[in-house]
C-alpha positions in Angstrom: 99.0 81.1 98.4 96.5 83.9 97.9 94.0 83.5 95.0 93.2 86.0 92.3 89.8 86.4 94.0 91.5 87.7 97.1 93.5 90.1 95.1 90.4 91.3 93.3 88.6 91.8 96.6 91.7 93.6 97.9 91.8 96.1 95.0 88.1 96.8 95.4 88.4 97.3 99.1 91.3 99.7 98.7 89.5 101.9 96.2 86.3 102.0 98.2 88.2 102.9 101.4 90.5 105.6 99.9 93.6 103.4 100.1 94.1 103.6 96.3 92.8 105.7 93.4 92.4 104.9 89.7 95.3 102.9 88.3 97.7 104.0 91.0 99.1 101.1 93.0 99.7 97.4 92.4 99.3 94.2 94.4 100.9 90.8 94.3 100.9 87.4 96.0 103.4 84.6 96.1 102.3 81.5 94.2 105.3 79.4 95.3 109.0 79.8 95.9 109.7 80.8 92.3 106.6 82.7 91.1 104.2 85.5 92.0 100.9 86.7 90.7 100.9 90.5 90.1 98.6 93.1 88.7 99.2 93.9 85.0 100.3 97.3 83.9 97.6 100.0 83.8 94.9 98.0 85.7 92.1 99.8 87.6 92.4 98.8 91.2 88.7 98.9 91.9 87.7 96.7 88.9 90.2 93.9 88.7 89.4 90.7 86.8 91.2 87.4 86.5 92.8 88.5 83.2 94.3 91.5 85.0 97.0 89.4 86.7 100.3 88.3 85.4 102.2 85.2 86.5 105.9 86.1 86.9 109.0 84.0 87.4 110.9 85.5 90.4 114.2 83.7 89.8 114.6 84.4 86.1 112.6 87.7 86.3 110.5 86.6 83.4 106.9 87.3 82.5 105.0 84.0 82.1 101.7 85.6 80.8 100.7 87.6 77.8 99.8 90.8 79.6 102.6 93.2 80.6 103.3 93.1 84.3 103.1 96.2 86.5 106.1 98.5 86.0 106.7 98.2 89.7 107.5 94.5 89.3 111.2 95.0 90.3 110.0 96.2 93.7 107.8 93.2 94.3 110.4 90.8 92.9 113.1 92.3 95.2 110.8 91.8 98.3 109.9 88.2 97.5 113.5 87.2 96.8 114.8 88.9 100.0 111.9 87.8 102.3 110.9 84.1 102.0 108.3 84.7 104.7 106.4 87.3 102.7 103.3 86.1 100.9 101.7 89.3 99.8 102.8 92.8 98.8 100.7 96.0 98.4 102.0 99.2 96.9 99.8 102.3 96.9 99.7 106.0 97.4 96.9 106.8 99.9 96.4 110.5 100.5 97.5 110.8 104.1 100.3 108.3 103.8 101.6 110.0 100.7 101.4 113.4 102.4 103.8 112.0 105.0 106.0 110.4 102.3 106.4 113.9 100.8 107.4 115.4 104.2 110.1 114.9 106.8 107.4 114.3 109.5 108.2 111.0 111.3 105.3 108.5 111.8 104.7 107.6 115.4 104.3 103.9 116.3 103.3 104.0 119.9 99.8 105.4 119.9 97.3 102.4 119.9 97.3 98.6 119.7 97.2 98.1 115.9 99.6 101.0 115.5 102.1 99.2 117.9 101.9 95.9 115.9 101.6 96.8 112.2 103.9 99.8 112.3 106.6 98.5 114.5 109.1 98.2 111.6 108.8 101.2 109.3 111.6 102.0 106.9 112.3 104.7 104.4 114.0 104.8 100.9 114.9 107.9 99.0 113.2 108.8 95.7 113.9 106.7 92.7 111.8 106.8 89.5 108.9 104.3 89.5 109.7 100.9 88.0 113.4 101.3 88.0 115.9 98.7 89.0 117.4 101.2 91.5 114.1 101.5 93.3 113.7 97.7 93.3 117.2 97.2 94.8 116.6 99.9 97.5 113.3 98.3 98.5 114.8 94.8 98.6 117.6 96.0 100.9 115.2 97.9 103.2 112.8 94.9 103.3 115.4 93.0 105.3 114.5 95.0 108.3 111.1 96.6 107.5 107.5 95.5 106.9 106.4 99.0 105.9 108.6 101.0 103.5 107.8 104.7 102.9 109.1 105.8 99.5 110.0 109.5 99.6 107.7 111.6 97.3 106.1 108.4 96.0 104.0 106.4 98.4 104.3 103.2 100.4 104.9 99.4 100.0 103.8 97.0 102.7 104.4 93.2 103.0 102.9 90.4 105.1 102.0 86.8 105.4 98.7 87.2 103.6 96.6 89.7 101.6 94.4 90.4 104.6 97.3 91.2 106.9 99.0 93.4 104.3 95.7 95.2 103.9 95.4 95.7 107.6 99.0 97.0 107.7 98.4 99.7 105.0 95.0 100.7 106.5 96.6 101.1 109.9 99.3 103.3 108.4 96.8 105.5 106.6 94.7 105.8 109.8 97.8 106.8 111.8 98.8 109.4 109.3 95.3 110.8 109.3 95.2 110.9 113.1 98.5 112.6 113.4 97.6 115.3 110.9 94.2 115.9 112.3 95.6 116.2 115.8 98.2 118.6 114.7 95.8 120.8 112.7 93.3 120.9 115.5 95.8 121.5 118.3 95.2 118.1 120.0 98.3 116.7 121.7 98.6 113.0 121.2 99.7 110.9 124.1 102.3 108.3 123.2 103.0 105.3 125.4 106.6 104.8 126.5 108.6 102.3 124.5 108.8 99.8 127.3 105.0 99.6 127.4 104.9 99.0 123.7 107.5 96.3 123.9 105.7 94.7 126.8 102.5 94.5 124.7 104.3 93.1 121.7 106.1 90.5 123.7 103.5 89.4 126.3 100.0 90.1 125.0 97.9 87.6 123.2 97.2 90.0 120.3 99.4 88.4 117.6 102.9 86.8 117.6 105.4 89.6 117.3 107.3 89.7 113.9 111.0 89.6 114.7 113.6 91.4 112.5 
């Protein structure tokens, strides 16, 4: 279980490192099988406090706190109900990631070590209005096979076993998108490793246990 202190630190880190801006984005953590802690509606990511979190019943989809939960609660709920292994979810719209979400440019996942691991399973969903049940359902379905989900013309949602790992996942994504755009604009040709080398690394290296889908 991730504490509210970890979520507060996560929000501050995201704002300070250009992974979030203003009230854009939301974060959550699983409390137990039936509940999650999620940022309240309209909270400022860089200045979260204990009272800015809402306890939410995943099974009954019911708010257990006085504050109104984030409007993206259906997205978080769908992920936790679909993926029992997930303990933390981050949704945000970082600049470079969102630029790619607003384009048809594919994100390359065979460039460098963290890129191999954290971006192995990237999925995409079409645009749905924020906070809608349709978006929540599309995300829940895609989460069955993806740990990073790009939302067309919206942003991204990532999931992992902890807040720190989810943060590493979204930061790796943003760095990759920035690297790709910088290389393209400056005429630098990126050298990608062949897929068998990436698989060899994921299966045989001592970096981290590979997440199977």
